[in-house]
C-alpha atoms as one frame of an Amber mdcrd trajectory, in Angstrom:
protein
  -0.044  -0.249  -0.120   1.600   2.971  -0.803   0.847   6.414   1.362  -0.215
  10.076  -0.336   0.013  12.880   2.207  -2.055  15.373   1.383  -0.196  18.091
   1.740   0.657  20.597  -1.215  -2.751  19.631  -2.393  -4.911  22.198  -4.041
  -8.221  21.870  -1.456 -11.364  22.515  -3.087 -13.521  25.747  -2.187 -16.014
  25.123  -0.008 -14.351  22.294   1.215 -13.195  23.594   4.868 -12.608  21.290
   8.233 -13.976  22.772  10.982 -14.276  20.857  14.188 -16.844  18.924  14.015
 -19.286  17.712  15.922 -17.126  17.256  19.372 -13.989  18.907  20.030 -12.540
  16.942  22.829 -12.743  14.040  20.762  -9.993  13.011  18.179 -12.342  11.613
  15.266 -11.532  10.374  12.115 -13.671   9.541   9.413 -12.588   6.464   7.685
 -14.145   6.526   3.407 -13.378   3.474   1.864 -13.714   3.836  -2.437 -12.879
   2.223  -5.271 -13.483   3.826  -8.720 -15.018   6.630  -6.667 -13.618   9.486
  -8.641 -16.831  11.175  -9.888 -18.757  11.566  -6.309 -15.423  11.095  -3.380
 -14.599  14.792  -4.068 -17.642  16.405  -2.980 -18.043  13.494  -0.064 -15.220
  14.340   1.401 -16.262  18.056   1.299 -19.197  16.944   3.204 -17.319  15.215
   5.533 -14.839  18.030   6.316 -17.499  20.010   8.427 -17.809  16.965  10.791
 -14.418  16.828  11.010 -11.009  17.987  10.013  -9.153  14.268  10.805 -10.831
  12.863   6.989  -9.510   9.000   5.229  -9.543   7.931   2.092  -8.553   4.057
   1.560  -8.252   3.688  -2.546  -8.404   0.253  -2.916  -6.509  -0.161  -6.433
  -8.238   2.689  -8.456  -7.672   2.649 -12.316  -9.289   6.065 -12.963  -8.693
   9.818 -11.102 -10.178   8.420  -7.483  -6.929   9.367  -5.130  -6.644  12.669
  -6.876  -9.567  14.153  -6.056  -9.946  13.535  -2.722  -6.490  15.091  -2.283
  -7.240  17.969  -3.686 -10.661  17.983  -1.334  -8.394  18.129   1.489  -9.237
  14.321   2.787  -5.145  12.332   3.890  -5.086   9.112   1.064  -3.606   6.316
   1.833  -3.209   3.610  -1.951  -3.730  -0.167  -2.385  -1.537  -1.181  -5.269
  -4.570  -3.950  -5.679  -8.263  -4.270  -5.443  -8.296  -6.407  -2.392 -11.813
  -5.434  -1.129 -13.804  -3.434   1.402 -12.967  -5.139   3.974  -9.604  -4.490
   3.247  -9.973  -1.239   2.987 -11.898  -0.905   6.152  -9.330  -1.889   7.812
  -6.716  -0.100   6.574  -8.277   2.648   7.310  -8.557   1.811  10.823  -5.348
   1.363  11.084  -4.226   4.547   9.982  -6.858   6.741  12.225  -5.139   4.160
  15.230  -1.856   5.334  14.366  -3.287   8.904  13.783  -4.619   8.697  17.449
  -7.897   8.902  16.577 -10.302   8.374  19.721 -13.005   7.677  17.786 -13.456
   6.414  14.222 -16.288   7.214  11.501 -16.503   4.252   8.543 -19.055   5.842
   4.965 -18.847   4.830   1.744 -17.439   7.146  -1.342 -20.326   6.728  -3.489
 -22.612   9.845  -1.712 -25.581   7.928  -0.190 -24.472   8.470   3.391 -25.097
  12.029   4.971 -22.314  12.985   6.821 -24.433  15.625   9.061 -25.733  12.444
  10.249 -22.615  11.549  12.369 -22.786  14.208  15.686 -25.644  12.791  16.292
 -24.389   9.080  16.185 -21.345  10.488  18.335 -23.392  11.996  20.504 -25.914
   9.062  21.033 -22.880   6.919  21.604 -21.574   8.767  24.125 -24.980   9.484
  25.677 -25.500   5.576  25.768 -21.609   4.416  27.017 -21.893   2.076  23.735
 -18.453   0.926  21.568 -20.208   0.835  18.407 -22.566   2.723  16.738 -24.354
   1.226  13.601 -26.793   3.437  11.500 -30.016   2.133  10.650 -31.687   3.397
   7.176 -35.118   1.563   7.990 -35.831   3.755  10.988 -33.839   6.784   9.458
 -35.074   7.876   5.542 -34.444   5.766   2.792 -34.376   7.034   0.079 -34.495
   5.674  -3.744 -34.225   1.974  -2.125 -35.098  -0.850  -5.170 -37.269  -3.551
  -4.073 -34.183  -6.348  -5.185 -31.997  -4.438  -2.488 -34.474  -4.594   0.748
 -35.069  -8.698  -0.243 -31.042  -8.559  -0.401 -30.916  -6.880   3.246 -33.392
  -8.758   4.831 -31.960 -12.112   3.355 -28.363 -10.809   5.268 -30.290  -9.653
   8.603 -31.906 -13.847   8.865 -28.349 -14.516   8.724 -26.865 -12.317  10.932
 -29.558 -13.322  13.311 -28.837 -16.914  12.546 -25.323 -17.377  12.977 -24.558
 -14.151  16.067 -27.616 -14.280  17.828 -28.481 -10.194  17.450 -30.909  -9.128
  15.011 -28.689  -6.117  13.778 -32.153  -4.232  11.927 -29.026  -2.917   9.465
 -25.941  -4.871   9.680 -24.277  -3.874   5.992 -24.611  -0.525   6.599 -21.531
   1.150   5.595 -22.063   4.271   8.356 -20.618   3.002  11.051 -18.793   4.432
  14.564 -16.626   2.557  16.598 -14.683   3.740  19.803 -10.858   3.533  19.553
 -11.063   0.741  22.566 -13.521  -1.313  20.335 -11.450  -0.464  17.050  -8.062
  -2.511  18.093 -10.113  -5.083  19.464 -11.772  -6.031  15.781  -9.568  -7.655
  13.035 -11.270  -7.445   9.855 -10.664 -11.106   7.712 -13.150 -11.315   5.533
 -11.427  -9.088   2.465 -14.831  -8.570   0.890 -18.979  -7.967   1.570 -18.871
 -10.644   4.039 -16.995  -8.234   6.508 -20.253  -7.155   7.698 -21.875 -10.297
   9.249 -17.498 -10.747  10.508 -17.589  -7.597  12.473 -21.527  -8.572  13.572
 -19.992 -11.275  15.468 -17.001  -9.940  16.822 -18.859  -7.709  18.415 -20.979
  -9.969  19.688 -18.238 -12.590  20.871 -16.346  -9.471  22.542 -19.303  -8.481
  24.255 -18.761  -5.066  22.875 -22.257  -2.619  23.864 -23.304  -1.367  19.916
 -26.496   0.645  19.833 -28.516   2.034  16.537 -28.746   4.887  15.026 -31.460
   5.958  12.729 -29.701   8.309   9.519 -30.236   8.648   5.889 -29.565   6.785
   2.754 -30.085   8.307  -0.297 -30.041   5.850  -3.819 -28.910   7.690  -6.729
 -28.608   6.260  -9.764 -25.251   6.608  -9.862 -25.038   4.363  -6.795 -27.836
   1.578  -8.326 -25.303   1.852 -11.117 -21.894   1.292  -9.343 -22.777  -0.602
  -6.980 -25.729  -1.380  -5.780 -27.927  -3.539  -8.529 -29.737  -6.207  -8.451
 -26.702  -8.581  -9.566 -24.573  -6.948  -7.103 -26.585  -7.835  -4.380 -27.029
 -11.311  -5.158 -23.436 -11.798  -5.264 -22.825 -10.118  -2.193 -25.677 -12.412
  -0.608 -23.497 -15.021  -1.984 -20.118 -13.441  -0.158 -22.069 -13.499   3.095
 -22.854 -16.744   2.812 -19.258 -18.358   1.334 -17.968 -16.232   4.471 -19.784
 -17.839   6.647 -19.063 -21.550   5.129 -15.736 -20.835   5.715 -15.586 -19.762
   9.402
């Protein structure tokens, strides 16, 4: 993996970091990206008001994903090859911990998450004394979701309920919040989409306190075309099943 510093990058005019939701906490936002040049810059822009500490993990993209992220003001770590979202998340979390993160947010680069939800998630995590907060699109607001995606998410819910014993409403959500103490204990070994069930199983085994927070998720034509199509959703489900079989 190659680390690219953001010093000397041209920050977009509207991408100005602010203090974020909690000045006392060092919050790192980890954004995983693969071939997301079209959206990653704006996602970074929208994230900086929540925290000045934003890391984009470019998972072997062949487009200008890394350049767009740097221009928007993010730190960038690059995988030489595409390793999968689980591997990208582990890289980002490890980087954030090495930089002294107190809290770590993870989110996707396709623009479906609303970074303004982060402040509420942080407040709720701290109020509950929880270790992990998962976004929950189904108790929040979801726009543009396809019926195929709903079915796949419900199937994933059933699989994780059966294997972990925990009824997590939205286990596949990319918007998550971890305390540093929790993040240190977790280790993602499933490189691709099976990492989501792996995380829930580890959280359960470690007896970490987990809460779910209503969040907004917007499916656009871009995100559906890019990675939320029915075909890709079936691949995700297969990956989840295979991930359970090899555990």
